N, C-alpha and C positions, 0 to 999 in steps of 0.2 A: 613529583607527586605530592599533592597536598593531603594532609590528614586532619580531620576535625576531631578534637578531643574535648570532652566536657566532663567536669567533675561536679557532682551534686550530693548534698546532704539530704537524705530522704525524710528527715524529721519523723522520728519514732517509727521507722520502718516503711513509711509511705502514707502518712495520713492525708497527703495532698496528691495522691497518685493521678487523679484525673488531670490536674494541672501539669504535673510532671510529664505525663505521656503526651499531652497536647504540645508542650514546649519541645520535647524530644522529636516529635514528628515534624514540627516546623523547622528545627535546627538540623535534622538529619546527620547526626554525628557518625564517625567511623569507630570511635572508642568512647565508652562512658565509664567513669569510675564513680561508684556510689559509696557513701558512708551511711551508717545507721541501717544496715541491711539486717533483717531478721530471718532466721531459717526455721520458723515454726512448722512442724510437719503435720500437726493435727488439722484435718480438714474443717473442724468446727471453729478454728481461729479466724479472726477477722483478716481481711486481705493484707493489711499492713503488718501483721505478725507473720504472714506467709510471703514475705518480700521476695525470696529466692524463687518460689513457685510463680509468683505474679510476674516477675521480670523475665523468667525463662519462657513464659507464655507470650509475653510481648515481643521478646527478642528470640523467637523460636529457632531461627537458623543461625544464630550468632554463637560464638565461642565465649565461655565465661569461666571465671574462677572466683570462688567465695573463700575468704579468709576470716574465720571467726576470731573475735578478739576476746569475748567474755561470754559467760553463761548467765542468763537472767532467769530467776525463778518467779513465775507469775503468782498472783494471789491464790489461784486454784492449785498451786503446787507443781504445775507443769513447767518444763524447762525449755528455753528457747536460746539458741546461739545467736549472737549479734556480732557483726563485723563489717568488713568491706568487701565489695565485689567489683570486678571489672568485666565489662561486656565488650566484645570486639568483633568487627566484621572479618578481621584477620585471624588466622589460627594463633592460638596461644601455645607455644611449643614447650615452655618450661615455666615453672613458678617457684618462688621462694617467699616465705613469710618471715619477717623479722619483727620481734617484739622489742619495744623501747621502754620497758618497764617490767612489771611482773608478767612473765609468760602465762598465757592461757593454757 
């Protein structure tokens, strides 16, 4: 069995989402690991600040895990978690997050 794995840095949460989604549709991976994922929950935030929501909409039937690394405070005072996420066609049965610095 072959598995296609892709790792991508989303550049500030996904400023280039249209290009990213075009690339991912073409490559058709089984597992994707993303860096610079933002989990802004406010619906008024731009799409790149709502990365988790945007990705779970794109990969609606996939399994995922988001691991926040740090908390960013925006100019308006609102807070957004930023970290890494894995999306998989296969079930994710367990997760562990390890910090190699100051733990979030």
